[in-house]
N, C-alpha and C positions, 0 to 999 in steps of 0.2 A: 504492500499499499504507500501511495507516496505522500510526501508530505503537507500538498496540496489537499488532500482527501479531506472531507466535513464527516465529522462522527460527534454528534454530542458527549461524548465521553472523552472524545480526545480536543479539547480544543485551540483553537490556534487564531494568530491573528488574523484579520480579515486583511483583504488586496487593500482597501483608503487605510486601514489603520500603515499596514504595512509600507503603504508610498510615504505617510505623512513621519514616522518615524524614519525613515531611509531620509528626506528631505531636511528632518530638524537633526541628524548624526551627520551629514555631509559637511565638507568642507572644498570638494569641488567639484564641478560641469562645465560643461562643455554648450555651450550656445552654438545653435545653427542657424543665420540669419544672411539674405541676398547672397545664399550661395555660398557661403563662409564659417569656421566653424572657429570660433571661439573659445581658447579656455579659461575659465576662471577659479582665480584660488578665493573661493568665499562663502562665508558662511550662506547657511538660506535659513529664513524664518518662515513660517506660513502662519495667514490671517485670515482663515475659511479658506474661500481658491483661488487666494492671491497669494503669490511671493515675492519675497524681499533677498533683495541680493546686492552684490555692491563692486563696482569694474572701474577700474583706472579711468579720469579723464582723460578725454582726449583721443581714445582708443577709435579703429572704425566702425564695433560696434554703439559706442555711447555718440559718434558721429550720425552715423543711421537713423538711431533713436531719435535724436535730437531733430531730426528733419521729417519722422512717421507723426502729422499731426492726428492722425486714429490709432497709431501704438503699431509697433513693429513686429512682424508675423514670424516667430520662433518655436524652434522646437529644442527642447532642454534634453539633453543625454545625463544621467548621473549613475554611476558603474557602484554596486555594493562589491566589495572586496571581504574577505575573512581577513581577518586581522590575524587570524595564528594560521602560521604556515602548513598550508596543505597542498592535495593535486586539486587542481580544476578550484582555485580560490575565489572565483565569482560568482560569488551567491544570486546575482540578480541584478537587472539590468532594466532603468524607467527610463523612459521616451514621455514627455511630455509637451505638449502643443497646445500656445494660447499666442497672448498680442505682450508685447515689451512696451515700456514705457518710462522715462527719467523720473524720480520721484521728485530729488532734489539733492545740493553737494553735500558732501561727507563735511564733516567739523576740520577734520586734515586738510582741504580745502585742491586733494591731489585724486580723488575719488567723488566718483556719484553713485547716488543711490539708486535701483532701479526694480520695479516695479513688472511682474509676469503675473498677468491676468489667465489663468489655466482656464482653456476649453476641456480636454480630454487627455488621459493619460492611458499609458499602457506598462505593464510590470511585469517583466518575463524572465521567467527562473528553471532552471533546471527541471521542474516535475510539473509546470504549465506556464498560463499567460491571462493574467487578468486584466481586464478593463474599468477602467474606472471615469465619471463623469465630473464637471469641476463639484455639482453638487453633493457628488459623493464621498470629494475631498471635504468638501468644509463640514461636513458632519461627522469625521471621523476626527481622532485624538492620535496623539503618537505615544507609543508603550513607554510610559514610565523609566523604562529601563534602558530606552533609545541609545543617549546620551552617555552612559556609561556603559555601555555592553561591552566596548572595543578593549576597556581597561581592564572590566571582570573577567574576558574571555583567555587573555591573554596571564590575566594574573592565574589565575586556572591552568593552564594547560604548562606555567613555568615554573608555579611552585605547590603544584598540588597535584601530580602525577598521580600520589596514593590514593586520593581522593576519587579521581578518572576509573583505579584499577577498582577498584569497591562500587563503583558502577555500573562497571559493565555486570555486574552477578543480576541486575535486573534485567538483562538482553537476552535472549532464545540462545541456549548455547550454539546452535548450529551456525549464528552468526558470526561467532567466534571459534568455527572450527578451521580457518586461515591465517588464525595468530593474528589479524588485524592492529595495526598500528593506528590506536585511538586518541581523538584529538576534540575538543570541543570546537565546533565551527557554529553556532548564532546561541543568542537566548532572546526571551523575551517573556514579559511578567507571566505565563504559561507553562513556560519550559525551559530543558533544554537540550539541544541538539548536537547529537556526536557525532563524529565525522568515523568511519570504520573502512580504513585504510589499509587493500593488498598490494599484493602486487600484479593483480588481476584485475584492477578496479576497483569500486569505494561504493557504503552503503550507510546513508545518513537516516540517525534513527531518534524519534523524538520522544524523550521522557518528563512527563507532563506533571506537575507539581500538582500534590492535593487539593492546593486552593492558588488561585492568582495571587502575585507576588504585586506588590501596591506600593514599595519603593525598594532602594536598595538593602535596607537593614530588613526589610522581610525578604529576600531575597537570601539574605545567608539562614534563615530561618527554614524556609523551602528548598533551601540545598541541605541543611541538615536532617529534616524528614525524610528526603531521596535517600542519604548516603544510612540512616536508619533503617531504609525498609529493608535498603540491600544487605545491609551487614547481618541483618535479623532473618532474610529470605521473607519478608512481608511481601503480599502484591501492590505492583506499582504499573499508573498504565505508561503504555509506550505505542508507538506507532514508528 
């Protein structure tokens, strides 16, 4: 069963929530406009179906936007790359279409704030593709762990290999038959995704928390519950 499967007993973020979370956590993106690609190093803030980002003043992108009274038609590309080193590190590719407007000059006087009115978006993952409208995005909220996910996954991988080994007790033994390398791939309020990597391929498995985590402190409690279940042979949801 893929990670995109829907099951009342195995919750996971919706496509809109994943998009909102990815945008809230990203620091770089590519803007396609007027037949050219513009790579930006900029945080993105989401306000309903509008995005706020920043670009250097006087670039071809900001110059084109200044001359577009009705907004500049753009496509934004955001790539979600796993923070932990694994094969096939691209977890998702997000494409958004909309119109870009100049908002106002930044305080540094060297860059400008931009507004993108999103029309629609597509999120492609190894498990499927999901589309959403501007209304879908406006109604979504980011996962409470999204901004901290990279740091927490890296910490888990670098400093808690013993905990990962314990968590494998929750998995079907058949999944471990080829002695895969086990790495943390993703996490959200609903659970933790492990990448089982072996010479002939890989498999991703989601371990679901007993209850969603409300914040980073709550995440620690949920991880403790999973570890307790693994140590004592208790049942745990997985996909």
